[in-house]
C-alpha positions as CSV (number, residue, x, y, z in Angstrom):
1,X,30.2,-92.4,-45.3
2,X,30.9,-89.4,-43.0
3,X,29.0,-86.2,-43.8
4,X,30.8,-82.9,-44.5
5,X,31.1,-80.1,-42.1
6,X,28.8,-78.0,-44.2
7,X,26.2,-80.8,-44.2
8,X,26.4,-81.1,-40.4
9,X,26.3,-77.4,-39.9
10,X,23.1,-77.1,-42.1
11,X,21.5,-80.0,-40.2
12,X,22.2,-78.4,-36.8
13,X,21.0,-75.0,-37.9
14,X,17.8,-76.7,-39.0
15,X,17.5,-78.5,-35.7
16,X,17.9,-75.2,-33.8
17,X,15.1,-73.6,-35.9
18,X,12.8,-76.6,-35.2
19,X,13.7,-76.5,-31.5
20,X,13.0,-72.7,-31.3
21,X,9.5,-73.2,-32.8
22,X,8.6,-76.3,-30.6
23,X,11.1,-76.3,-27.7
24,X,9.0,-78.5,-25.4
25,X,9.1,-81.3,-28.0
26,X,12.9,-81.3,-28.0
27,X,13.6,-81.4,-24.3
28,X,13.8,-77.8,-23.4
29,X,16.9,-75.6,-22.8
30,X,19.5,-78.4,-22.4
31,X,18.8,-79.5,-26.0
32,X,19.2,-75.9,-27.2
33,X,22.5,-75.2,-25.4
34,X,23.9,-78.6,-26.5
35,X,23.1,-77.9,-30.1
36,X,24.4,-74.3,-29.8
37,X,27.6,-75.7,-28.3
38,X,28.0,-78.1,-31.3
39,X,27.5,-75.3,-33.8
40,X,30.0,-73.1,-32.0
41,X,32.5,-76.0,-32.1
42,X,31.8,-76.5,-35.9
43,X,32.4,-72.8,-36.4
44,X,35.8,-73.0,-34.5
45,X,34.5,-70.9,-31.6
46,X,35.5,-72.9,-28.5
47,X,34.3,-70.1,-26.1
48,X,31.0,-69.4,-27.9
49,X,28.6,-71.0,-25.4
50,X,30.6,-69.6,-22.5
51,X,30.6,-66.1,-24.0
52,X,26.8,-66.4,-24.7
53,X,26.1,-67.4,-21.1
54,X,28.3,-64.7,-19.8
55,X,26.5,-62.1,-21.8
56,X,23.3,-63.3,-20.2
57,X,24.8,-63.3,-16.8
58,X,25.9,-59.7,-17.4
59,X,22.2,-58.9,-17.9
60,X,21.1,-60.9,-14.9
61,X,19.5,-63.4,-17.3
62,X,21.4,-66.5,-16.5
63,X,21.7,-68.6,-13.3
64,X,23.3,-72.0,-12.5
65,X,20.0,-73.5,-13.7
66,X,20.3,-71.6,-17.0
67,X,18.1,-69.0,-18.6
68,X,15.1,-70.8,-17.3
69,X,16.2,-70.2,-13.7
70,X,16.5,-66.5,-14.3
71,X,13.2,-66.3,-16.2
72,X,11.4,-68.2,-13.5
73,X,12.1,-65.3,-11.1
74,X,10.2,-62.9,-13.4
75,X,7.7,-64.8,-15.5
76,X,4.8,-67.2,-14.8
77,X,5.6,-70.8,-15.5
78,X,3.3,-71.1,-18.5
79,X,5.4,-68.5,-20.4
80,X,8.9,-69.8,-19.8
81,X,9.3,-72.0,-22.9
82,X,8.4,-69.2,-25.3
83,X,10.7,-66.8,-23.4
84,X,13.5,-69.3,-23.6
85,X,13.0,-69.6,-27.3
86,X,13.0,-65.8,-27.7
87,X,16.3,-65.4,-25.9
88,X,18.0,-68.2,-27.9
89,X,16.5,-66.9,-31.1
90,X,18.1,-63.6,-30.5
91,X,21.5,-65.4,-30.1
92,X,20.8,-67.5,-33.2
93,X,19.9,-64.4,-35.2
94,X,23.2,-62.8,-34.1
95,X,25.1,-65.8,-35.4
96,X,23.1,-66.0,-38.7
97,X,21.5,-69.3,-37.7
98,X,17.9,-68.1,-37.3
99,X,15.7,-68.9,-40.3
100,X,12.9,-66.3,-40.6
101,X,9.5,-67.0,-42.1
102,X,9.1,-63.4,-43.1
103,X,11.2,-60.2,-42.8
104,X,9.6,-56.9,-42.0
105,X,10.0,-54.1,-44.4
106,X,11.4,-50.8,-43.2
107,X,7.9,-49.3,-43.3
108,X,6.4,-52.2,-41.4
109,X,9.0,-51.8,-38.8
110,X,8.4,-48.1,-38.4
111,X,4.6,-48.7,-38.2
112,X,5.2,-51.4,-35.5
113,X,7.6,-49.3,-33.5
114,X,5.2,-46.3,-33.5
115,X,2.1,-48.3,-32.6
116,X,3.4,-50.9,-30.1
117,X,3.3,-48.9,-26.9
118,X,-0.4,-48.0,-26.9
119,X,-1.2,-51.4,-28.4
120,X,0.5,-53.2,-25.6
121,X,-1.3,-51.3,-22.9
122,X,-4.0,-54.1,-23.0
123,X,-3.9,-57.8,-23.2
124,X,-4.2,-59.0,-26.8
125,X,-4.8,-62.3,-28.5
126,X,-2.5,-63.7,-31.2
127,X,-5.3,-63.0,-33.7
128,X,-5.4,-59.3,-32.7
129,X,-1.6,-59.1,-33.0
130,X,-1.5,-60.7,-36.5
131,X,-4.5,-58.7,-37.7
132,X,-2.8,-55.4,-36.6
133,X,0.8,-56.1,-37.5
134,X,0.7,-58.9,-40.1
135,X,2.3,-62.3,-39.9
136,X,5.3,-62.6,-37.6
137,X,8.9,-63.2,-38.7
138,X,8.9,-66.4,-36.5
139,X,6.2,-67.9,-34.3
140,X,7.3,-69.8,-31.3
141,X,4.8,-72.3,-29.9
142,X,1.7,-73.6,-31.7
143,X,-1.0,-75.2,-29.7
144,X,-1.7,-73.6,-26.3
145,X,0.4,-70.5,-26.4
146,X,2.4,-68.6,-29.0
147,X,5.0,-65.9,-29.2
148,X,5.1,-63.9,-32.4
149,X,8.6,-62.5,-33.2
150,X,9.3,-59.6,-35.6
151,X,12.6,-59.0,-37.3
152,X,14.1,-56.7,-39.9
153,X,17.2,-57.5,-41.9
154,X,20.3,-57.0,-39.7
155,X,22.8,-54.5,-41.1
156,X,25.6,-56.3,-42.9
157,X,23.9,-59.7,-42.6
158,X,21.9,-61.6,-45.2
159,X,18.9,-62.9,-43.4
160,X,17.8,-66.5,-44.0
161,X,14.2,-67.3,-44.7
162,X,12.6,-70.7,-44.7
């Protein structure tokens, strides 16, 4: 039996969300761009991956070695995986593929926006970030390093939550 397009789409969206949270376990950036490419194809967007890469090139965030190559010029090696996840998560969110664990309320967003600059003047632990701003919308990484991501509902888009 061959699965339907909707079943395949749902499966691939689930895979992207698992990859974003634990990218190292899935083989890194090549696994993400391959899965993104499959989803673009399923959604009848043959230029999707090329357009995404071009948007990153336009921001000087993509090299022949991918996002990782661009990020390695700016960030320490131990932060690259979470930064990759963050960039791909933004693209997934724009396509409606990112499944959030929690969506910020308008008041939470305003509080975060107003407090972030002075808060970020010092190095912080994940515990301090969560104690100050609450649970993140998505958490990338689990064991040795983590990147909390915050998100509000995008105008005109119904956000997905897990």
